[in-house]
LUMLUM-6959 format. One record per residue (C-alpha): x, y, z. Coordinates in steps of 0.2 Angstrom, whole numbers, padded with zeros to 4 digits, always signed. Example, Ala and Ser with C-alpha at 12.3 -4.5 7.8 and 13.67 -1.06 7.14 Angstrom:
REM LUMLUM-6959
+0062-0022+0039+0068-0005+0036
END
This chain:
REM LUMLUM-6959
+0227-0009-0299+0229-0001-0282+0237+0016-0281+0251+0012-0268+0261+0028-0263+0270+0022-0247+0280+0007-0243+0269-0004-0231+0286-0009-0222+0295+0007-0220+0282+0021-0226+0295+0027-0238+0288+0037-0253+0301+0028-0264+0288+0014-0267+0287+0012-0286+0277+0001-0297+0288-0011-0307+0275-0020-0318+0256-0023-0318+0257-0033-0301+0273-0029-0293+0279-0014-0282+0296-0012-0274+0303+0000-0261+0320+0008-0266+0323+0012-0248+0321-0005-0239+0319-0017-0254+0302-0023-0248+0292-0031-0263+0274-0032-0264+0264-0043-0277+0246-0039-0280+0242-0057-0285+0226-0065-0292+0212-0068-0280+0202-0084-0280+0183-0086-0281+0171-0100-0281+0153-0100-0289+0139-0113-0288+0130-0120-0303+0115-0126-0293+0104-0136-0304+0087-0144-0301+0080-0154-0316+0083-0143-0331+0084-0126-0321+0099-0116-0315+0098-0104-0300+0104-0087-0303+0106-0073-0290+0103-0054-0292+0118-0044-0286+0113-0032-0272+0130-0023-0273+0142-0015-0285+0150-0020-0296+0136-0025-0308+0122-0022-0295+0106-0028-0302+0114-0041-0314+0112-0060-0313+0127-0069-0305+0130-0086-0298+0130-0088-0279+0147-0088-0272+0161-0076-0269+0179-0073-0263+0189-0087-0255+0196-0082-0238+0213-0087-0231+0214-0105-0225+0199-0110-0235+0198-0122-0249+0187-0118-0264+0174-0130-0258+0174-0123-0240+0173-0105-0246+0159-0110-0258+0150-0118-0243+0152-0102-0233+0146-0091-0247+0131-0101-0250+0126-0100-0232+0129-0082-0231+0120-0077-0247+0106-0090-0247+0105-0099-0230+0110-0115-0239+0120-0129-0231+0127-0141-0244+0139-0155-0242+0156-0150-0250+0159-0168-0256+0144-0166-0268+0152-0151-0277+0158-0157-0294+0172-0146-0302+0166-0138-0318+0180-0127-0323+0188-0110-0320+0189-0094-0330+0199-0078-0328+0190-0062-0323+0192-0044-0318+0183-0037-0303+0184-0018-0301+0179-0013-0283+0182+0003-0273+0194+0010-0286+0205-0006-0286+0205-0019-0301+0207-0036-0294+0211-0050-0306+0202-0066-0301+0202-0084-0305+0184-0089-0304+0181-0108-0301+0164-0115-0304+0156-0131-0296+0140-0140-0301+0128-0146-0287+0114-0156-0292+0099-0153-0281+0086-0167-0278+0072-0154-0274+0069-0135-0274+0077-0130-0257+0071-0116-0246+0081-0100-0250+0083-0083-0242+0091-0068-0251+0104-0062-0239+0121-0053-0238+0125-0046-0256+0110-0055-0264+0095-0045-0268+0085-0059-0276+0086-0076-0283+0077-0085-0298+0077-0101-0307+0081-0100-0326+0079-0114-0339+0096-0120-0345+0090-0117-0362+0085-0099-0359+0099-0091-0348+0098-0072-0349+0116-0069-0355+0112-0050-0358+0110-0048-0339+0124-0058-0333+0136-0048-0322+0154-0055-0327+0163-0061-0342+0169-0077-0332+0151-0081-0327+0145-0079-0345+0159-0091-0351+0155-0104-0338+0136-0103-0342+0140-0103-0361+0150-0119-0358+0136-0126-0347+0122-0123-0360+0133-0131-0374+0134-0147-0364+0121-0160-0361+0117-0156-0343+0115-0175-0339+0133-0178-0342+0140-0165-0331+0138-0172-0314+0134-0191-0317
END
């Protein structure tokens, strides 16, 4: 959680934490809620392989993750995922071909702030191996067999949950 000491509205020091996500100012009655953030990740599948990316930044630098990231104001999950895929891998994929797979709760600790997230995952069936470039916060990328996902090197609990669910399903029934 953020360590908030001053009211953002009146700068009073009488800004107190009420519960895990709420702060209130005793002076001006301003309330702040540190709500859950939304993310979107892509399960990019070609034949029987899944694309994983190596994180270039903390948290979990060097671990495998799904391409994707935080959704910005005014974006839908699909629009945010399109933007992130372009920023991270140079991919331009049609949003209407994303198939919702599921969502999982997660925690993302960054810069001494704990963010609670709702991570939504979308399947995208590729017809061929697309040209990729590791950019932004991606150090590298690699195709992994759906039968041999390196769970011990996966960055986040939510991604592990999604990949576990994916590996337990027959991949042909996910997106057809």
